[in-house]
Kinemage of the C-alpha trace (Angstrom):
@kinemage 1
@onewidth
@group {chain A} dominant
@subgroup {mainchain}
@vectorlist {calphas} color= white
{ca met a 1} P -217.946 76.856 -50.328
{ca his a 2} L -215.439 79.185 -48.703
{ca ala a 3} L -213.960 82.461 -49.859
{ca phe a 4} L -210.271 82.341 -50.719
{ca glu a 5} L -207.669 84.772 -51.992
{ca trp a 6} L -204.788 84.165 -54.327
{ca ser a 7} L -201.874 85.929 -55.922
{ca leu a 8} L -199.254 84.939 -58.464
{ca val a 9} L -195.568 85.066 -57.597
{ca arg a 10} L -193.537 86.786 -60.294
{ca val a 11} L -189.856 87.125 -61.061
{ca val a 12} L -189.094 90.656 -62.242
{ca pro a 13} L -185.367 90.749 -63.021
{ca arg a 14} L -185.413 94.291 -64.417
{ca val a 15} L -188.002 96.210 -62.437
{ca glu a 16} L -187.684 99.293 -64.633
{ca arg a 17} L -188.922 97.310 -67.674
{ca gly a 18} L -192.029 95.920 -65.956
{ca glu a 19} L -191.542 92.502 -67.558
{ca phe a 20} L -191.932 89.347 -65.522
{ca val a 21} L -192.149 85.567 -65.510
{ca asn a 22} L -194.855 83.887 -63.429
{ca ala a 23} L -193.086 81.514 -61.058
{ca gly a 24} L -195.704 80.396 -58.542
{ca ala a 25} L -198.870 81.120 -56.628
{ca ile a 26} L -200.029 81.766 -53.076
{ca val a 27} L -203.476 80.703 -51.849
{ca tyr a 28} L -205.045 81.850 -48.576
{ca cys a 29} L -208.362 80.652 -47.140
{ca his a 30} L -209.155 82.035 -43.697
{ca ala a 31} L -212.133 79.716 -43.081
{ca leu a 32} L -210.045 76.584 -43.712
{ca asp a 33} L -206.888 77.876 -41.989
{ca phe a 34} L -204.963 77.451 -45.243
{ca leu a 35} L -201.955 79.397 -46.514
{ca his a 36} L -199.674 77.712 -49.015
{ca ala a 37} L -197.404 78.713 -51.842
{ca ala a 38} L -196.105 76.625 -54.695
{ca val a 39} L -193.231 77.671 -56.917
{ca glu a 40} L -192.185 76.230 -60.270
{ca leu a 41} L -189.660 78.503 -61.922
{ca asp a 42} L -189.088 77.789 -65.601
{ca glu a 43} L -185.395 78.634 -65.566
{ca asp a 44} L -185.014 78.184 -69.330
{ca arg a 45} L -187.776 80.721 -69.972
{ca leu a 46} L -186.248 83.137 -67.479
{ca arg a 47} L -182.782 82.798 -69.033
{ca ala a 48} L -184.229 83.293 -72.539
{ca leu a 49} L -185.838 86.572 -71.500
{ca phe a 50} L -183.243 87.717 -68.966
{ca pro a 51} L -179.899 85.969 -69.634
{ca asp a 52} L -178.073 87.846 -66.865
{ca ser a 53} L -180.445 86.730 -64.090
{ca asp a 54} L -178.869 85.576 -60.842
{ca leu a 55} L -180.636 82.204 -60.586
{ca asp a 56} L -179.169 81.325 -57.187
{ca leu a 57} L -180.495 84.555 -55.675
{ca ile a 58} L -183.879 84.097 -57.341
{ca arg a 59} L -184.172 80.490 -56.096
{ca arg a 60} L -183.436 81.604 -52.513
{ca his a 61} L -186.031 84.374 -52.638
{ca leu a 62} L -188.666 82.068 -54.112
{ca ala a 63} L -187.965 79.460 -51.410
{ca ala a 64} L -188.506 82.155 -48.779
{ca val a 65} L -192.091 82.645 -50.012
{ca gly a 66} L -192.949 79.056 -49.070
{ca asp a 67} L -191.052 79.332 -45.804
{ca leu a 68} L -193.017 82.423 -44.798
{ca cys a 69} L -196.341 80.755 -45.642
{ca gly a 70} L -195.378 77.886 -43.335
{ca gly a 71} L -194.171 80.176 -40.561
{ca ser a 72} L -190.526 79.273 -40.892
{ca gly a 73} L -187.646 81.089 -42.446
{ca glu a 74} L -185.397 83.747 -41.052
{ca met a 75} L -187.940 86.536 -40.579
{ca pro a 76} L -188.262 87.180 -36.829
{ca gly a 77} L -191.736 86.682 -35.420
{ca thr a 78} L -193.080 84.826 -38.461
{ca val a 79} L -194.565 81.998 -36.407
{ca ala a 80} L -196.401 84.501 -34.194
{ca arg a 81} L -198.069 86.156 -37.203
{ca ser a 82} L -201.501 84.967 -38.286
{ca leu a 83} L -201.917 83.364 -41.701
{ca gly a 84} L -203.750 86.476 -42.869
{ca glu a 85} L -200.890 88.726 -41.757
{ca arg a 86} L -198.382 86.522 -43.583
{ca phe a 87} L -200.498 86.572 -46.754
{ca arg a 88} L -200.829 90.371 -46.610
{ca trp a 89} L -197.093 90.785 -46.032
{ca leu a 90} L -196.239 88.478 -48.925
{ca thr a 91} L -198.639 90.217 -51.315
{ca ala a 92} L -197.808 93.806 -50.369
{ca pro a 93} L -196.641 95.839 -53.379
{ca arg a 94} L -192.877 96.113 -53.678
{ca ser a 95} L -190.231 96.994 -56.234
{ca thr a 96} L -187.981 93.974 -55.922
{ca ile a 97} L -186.998 91.031 -58.076
{ca ile a 98} L -189.785 88.896 -56.532
{ca gln a 99} L -193.242 90.485 -56.695
{ca thr a 100} L -196.831 89.312 -56.555
{ca ser a 101} L -199.803 90.042 -58.741
{ca pro a 102} L -202.839 91.868 -57.422
{ca ile a 103} L -204.921 89.742 -55.049
{ca his a 104} L -207.813 87.854 -56.611
{ca thr a 105} L -210.706 86.090 -54.878
{ca gly a 106} L -212.905 83.071 -55.406
{ca leu a 107} L -214.916 80.346 -53.716
{ca thr a 108} L -213.664 76.844 -53.023
{ca asp a 109} L -214.009 73.782 -50.849
{ca asp a 110} L -210.462 72.677 -51.726
{ca pro a 111} L -207.820 75.434 -51.625
{ca ala a 112} L -205.026 72.925 -52.334
{ca ala a 113} L -206.741 72.004 -55.607
{ca glu a 114} L -207.045 75.720 -56.413
{ca leu a 115} L -203.314 76.138 -55.878
{ca glu a 116} L -202.621 73.261 -58.280
{ca arg a 117} L -205.069 74.710 -60.833
{ca leu a 118} L -203.356 78.108 -60.660
{ca leu a 119} L -199.967 76.516 -61.249
{ca glu a 120} L -201.286 74.634 -64.257
{ca val a 121} L -203.106 77.563 -65.844
{ca met a 122} L -200.933 80.528 -64.900
{ca val a 123} L -197.403 79.221 -64.356
{ca arg a 124} L -196.779 76.053 -66.363
């Protein structure tokens, strides 16, 4: 078993209200050299709660989470950053439309399965 860390990806259209919709998860396992994000935004749920949401903007920002995990995207120097640095950058507290939950930990032999489990339990 290996220690891993995870965080949920949240859409927070009106930061001042503190309300959010879980839209994905990020899983990091240093021992297995694993950093992946999966995003499944329920756009109907988001529109029901926040009808004025800019879905195109939100989709682009959510896609960037996966890009940064993989070392691509438009952020300079992303490829040179370690997986741990990318995870810490992605999960740093911020007051923007895309935020992450606090970091949680666990033990696993299969971080990809953990990512799928988190999507099923916390997002879908």
